[in-house]
N, C-alpha and C positions, 0 to 999 in steps of 0.2 A: 415469376419463377424463383424458387429459393433453393440454394445449394444445400445438400445434406452436410451436416456437421460431424466432426469426429466425435465418437462417443467419449464421455467423460470417464468411464470406467468399464471394464469388461462386462458385457451384458446390458449396459445402460443405453438408453435410446437417445436420439438427438435432443439437445437442450437440457439433459439431465446432468446436474453438477455433482461431482464426487464429494462426499461428506468429508471435509477437512477439519472438523471440529476437534478431532483427537489431538491435533497439534496445539490447539488453544488450551486443551487440558494440560499439556506439558508445560505451557507457559504459566498457567495458574499454579501448578505445583511448584515450579521453580520460583515464582514470585513469593510464595508463602515461605519457602525455605530461606530465600535471600533476605527478606525483611526481618525474619527472626534473627538471622546472623548479624544484620546491621544494627538492630536495636541493642543486641548484646554488646557489640563493639562500642556503641555510643554510651551505654551505661558504664562500661569499663573505663572509658577515657574522658567523658564529659565534653568531647569535641562538638562544637556547633556544626562543623563541617560534616561529621558523621551523623549527627541528628538530621541535618538537611538531606543527607543522602538517604537515610531511612525513610524520611517523609516522601521523597521522590519515588522510592521503591514501593511505598504503600499504594501509590497510584497505579502501579503495574498490575496489581491484583484486580482492581475494578476494570481496568482496560482489557485485561485478558478475559475476564468474564464477558465483557461486551463483545469481544472478538468471537468467543465461543458461541454466543447467541446469534450473532450475525452469520457465522458460517453454517449454523444449523438452518437458518432461514434461507440462505443462498442455495443449500442443497435441495430445497423443495423444487419439484418440477413445475413447469408452467401450469396454470389452472384457468378457470373461467374468469376469475377476477384479476389475474396477472398473466395475461397472454404471452408476455415476453419473459416470464420467469421472475426471479427475486434477486437478481444479481446485484442490484444497487444497494442492498442491505449492507454490503461491505463498505460502501462509502460512509454510511452513518457511523459505523464502528471506527473507521479511520479518522473521521472528523473528531469523534469523542477522544480518541487517543491523542490527537494533536492538541486539542484543547487542554487535556489533562497534563500533557507535557508542559504546556505554557503555565498552567496553574502551579505545577510542582516547582518550576523555575522561580515563580514569584514568591512561593513559600521559602525557598532557599535564600533568596535575596533578603527578605524580611528578617529571617533568622540571623543571617550573616551581619546585617546592619546592627541588629540588637547586640550581637557579640562584639562588634567593633566598639560600640559605646560602653559595653560592660565586659572587658576582657576577663578570661578565666583560665587558670592553669590547667594543663592536661595531665591525666593520670593513666598508668598502665598502657602506655602508648604501644609498646611492642606487641602485646597480646591482642589489643584492639585492632591494630593494623593487620595482623596475621588473619584474623577473622574476616576483615573487610576484603583482603586479597582473595580468600577462598570464595566469598560471595561473588566477587567480580569475575573470577574464572568461570564459575557456574553460569552467571548471567551472559557472559560473552559467548560461551559455547552454544547455549540454547538460542541466543539472539541470532547468531550467524546461521544456525540450522534453520530457524523459522524464516529468515530472509531468503535462504536458498530454496526452501520448499515453496514459499510464497511466489517467488519468481518462476519456478518450474510450473506451478499451477495457475499463474496469473491471478493470485489472490492478494488484493490490496490490504485486506484485513490482517493476513499473516505477515505480510511485509511490514505493515505499520507496527504490529506487535513486536516483531523482531527488531525494528529500528528503535522502538521504545526501550527494549532491553539494552541495546547497544548504547543509547544515550545514557542509560544508567551506568554502564561500564565507564564511559568517559567521566561522568559525575564522580564516581567512586575513585577513579584514578587520580583525578584532580584533588579530591579531598585527601587521599592517602599522601600525595606529595606535600600538600599543605601541612598536614599533621606531622609528617616526618620532619619537615623543615622547622616547624615550631619546636619540636623536640631537640633538634640539633642546634638551633640558634637561640631559642628562648624568646623569640619575637612573636608574641601572641597574636598581633593583627594579621599575620600571614594566613592563619586558619580561615577567618571569615573572608579575607580578600580573595583567596583562591576559590572559595565557595561561590562568591559573586561572579568570578570570571567563568566558572563552569556553568553557572545558571544562565548567563548571557548566551553561551553556546547552545544550550538545549532549548532556549527560547527560539532561536533561529530554526532548529530542527522541527519543533512543534509547529511553527508558523508555516513552514514549507509543506508539512504533512496536511495541514488544514487546507492550504491552497490547492494542493494536488487533488484532494478529495472533493473539494468544491467544484473543480473543473469537471470531474466525472459526473457529478450530480447535474451539471449544466449541459450534459451531452457534448463535451468537447470532441473535436475531430481527432482522428488517429494522428500519431506523431508524424512529422514531415517525412522521416525516413521510411515509414511504413506506407504512407501515401505514395511515395516515389516508387516503391516496389509494385504497388497496384497499377500505377500508370505505365510501368514497363510492360506488364502483362497485357494491358489493354492496347498498347501501341503495337504489340506483336499481332494482335487480332484485327488491327485496322487495315484490312486489305480492301480491294475493290468492292464497293457496295456496302461496306460495314463501317460503322463509326459509333462512338459513345459520347454522351454528354450528360449533364446534370448528375455528375458523380459526387455522392455525399457519403461521409463516414461518421461514425461515432463509437464511443466505448461505453460499455455498461458492465462494470466489474471485470470478470475474466473474459467476457464476450466482446467481439468486435462486430459492428454492423456496417454493411456496405449496400447502398442502393444506387441504381443508375438506369439510364435509358440506353438501349441499344438500337441503333438505326440500321435497318436492313432494306434491301430492295422490296418495293411494294408488291411485286408479283411472286414473291416467295410463298411457298406453302407454310402453314403453321408448323408442320413437321420439320421442315428444313430450318426454320428460324429456331425451333426448339433444340435441334441437334447442335447448332452453332452455340447457342446459349449454354448448353451442357458442357461444351468444350471450354468455353471461357470460364465458367464457374469452377470446373475441375482444376484449371490452372491457378485460379485465384485461391481456391481452397487449399491447394498444396503449399501456399505461402505461409499461412498461419493456422494455428489451432483455433477452434471456437469462432470461426468466421461465419456470419449469417449474411447471405447475399440475396438481394431482391433485384430482379431485372425486369424493366418494362420495355416491351418490343414496340417499335414505331417504324412506319415507312419512311425511308430516307428522303423521298421526293416530296413529302407533305410538309409545307411550311409550318403547320401547327406542331410538328414534331420537335421544333427547336425552341419551344417556349419553356425556358428554365425558370425555376424559382429565383427571385432576385437575391443574390448574396452580396453582402458588402465586402 
């Protein structure tokens, strides 16, 4: 038995994902404007920090396009070849985002080391920094918006895209501080040193994103706190003659999957077992959006009903 799921959009049927690709288009447009501003800032100042910042931002465009494609795929309903939908497409996009964040960090470090070995005076610092600040504000606003929308719709692709833009904000902020300090102190190594420090930070962000996406592709179980909420509901229904076992969970993009065995008295009618199952499913479905529940009914007095899959 499977619980009905909440519709993704007005008029949509169970399992239909709302098309969120329009938010990725916002990210694409933002990335194009931001990289244009950052290239201008670099050309004006000659700062390797600002050059590295522009290189990191160029990655945003490719990542945003990947997110757009993934969200288009995710919005497709289940079909004969993909009975459970296309939700895992978001993980591929998020993995790509994480890898590209790491690549951008490496590019920044290489450029910064080269500038350490070959110092260069900066020019037109004031105008260059003003342009970078404008790009940073734009990135920050759009990044926070995408993260908020991604969390609301449980879209890992949008959250990854938003986090990518936020790492760009931190990169630019670090670079701006470095360039400003160089202008104030005249110590040229500050520019590449701060660029390296920022690169190490975004390396960590990229690695975490890849790890999170990989866990989803490997059908990781629901978080401990969500599993605890499920157990609380099941405990309320563990009355005389009813029990549950072999409870398993997994996530696939925005969807959560729960399967379990429900043990009932062997002399119950199918109708009575079904009615109780509907009550349990309704309580579980009230916990989360996009929860897909599968329940297998077994007689509680039959020893064969207690044969679980062996889990480590």
